[in-house]
PLY file of the C-alpha trace (Angstrom):
ply
format ascii 1.0
element vertex 81
property float x
property float y
property float z
element edge 80
property int vertex1
property int vertex2
end_header
1.47 -11.62 -4.20
3.69 -8.47 -3.43
5.95 -8.17 -1.14
3.82 -5.75 1.51
0.75 -8.41 1.46
3.19 -11.20 1.85
3.54 -9.20 5.14
0.83 -8.45 6.24
-0.73 -11.42 6.06
2.05 -12.72 8.02
0.97 -10.36 10.96
-2.28 -10.49 10.67
-1.07 -13.85 11.68
0.65 -13.82 14.58
4.36 -14.01 13.06
6.81 -11.10 13.65
8.60 -10.06 10.66
12.50 -10.85 11.26
15.09 -7.97 10.84
14.14 -4.51 9.78
12.32 -3.89 6.97
15.35 -4.52 4.37
15.52 -7.69 5.36
11.97 -8.13 4.67
13.46 -6.78 1.50
10.75 -3.12 1.85
11.58 -0.06 1.15
11.23 2.64 4.07
7.74 3.38 2.56
6.42 0.10 1.93
7.63 -0.41 5.06
5.23 2.36 6.50
1.81 0.78 3.82
3.02 -2.08 5.34
2.06 -0.66 9.05
-1.08 0.74 8.46
-2.34 -2.39 6.55
-1.65 -4.62 9.63
-3.25 -1.83 11.98
-6.44 -1.86 9.43
-6.54 -5.24 9.11
-5.92 -6.51 12.66
-9.32 -4.02 13.43
-11.47 -6.10 10.95
-9.92 -8.87 11.86
-11.11 -8.02 15.60
-14.76 -6.73 14.42
-15.05 -8.60 11.18
-13.65 -11.57 10.90
-10.23 -12.88 9.59
-11.47 -13.03 5.21
-12.55 -9.42 5.31
-8.64 -8.98 7.31
-7.56 -10.68 4.36
-9.10 -8.91 1.91
-8.54 -6.26 3.54
-5.07 -6.16 2.94
-5.58 -7.32 -0.64
-7.07 -4.38 -1.52
-5.35 -2.01 0.23
-1.70 -3.25 0.13
-2.71 -3.05 -3.76
-4.14 0.22 -3.64
-1.88 2.24 -0.82
1.65 0.80 -2.95
-0.53 2.51 -6.84
-0.76 5.79 -4.98
2.75 6.13 -3.37
4.41 4.83 -6.00
2.46 6.60 -8.49
4.91 9.66 -9.69
7.32 5.60 -10.49
9.83 6.20 -7.48
11.36 7.43 -4.97
10.16 10.96 -3.65
12.62 13.08 -1.75
15.86 11.58 -0.77
19.84 11.56 -1.17
19.15 9.32 -4.52
16.58 11.51 -5.99
18.38 12.84 -9.12
0 1
1 2
2 3
3 4
4 5
5 6
6 7
7 8
8 9
9 10
10 11
11 12
12 13
13 14
14 15
15 16
16 17
17 18
18 19
19 20
20 21
21 22
22 23
23 24
24 25
25 26
26 27
27 28
28 29
29 30
30 31
31 32
32 33
33 34
34 35
35 36
36 37
37 38
38 39
39 40
40 41
41 42
42 43
43 44
44 45
45 46
46 47
47 48
48 49
49 50
50 51
51 52
52 53
53 54
54 55
55 56
56 57
57 58
58 59
59 60
60 61
61 62
62 63
63 64
64 65
65 66
66 67
67 68
68 69
69 70
70 71
71 72
72 73
73 74
74 75
75 76
76 77
77 78
78 79
79 80
């Protein structure tokens, strides 16, 4: 399971992340994806139940990370060569 998926499941179950996104082992981009996935999963949980929310997490985290990293790395910032 990806770090985004792991934290999304933790947060869906009511857990709170500790520290900031870096202490969670996430990049800023991954943290943005996490927030979007958790928001969608919570809505799905309310309307469709836990199983649908968990399936959504797996699917949406995988798709969003693949899309966000299809170029292989950061798209901007001082670390870009």
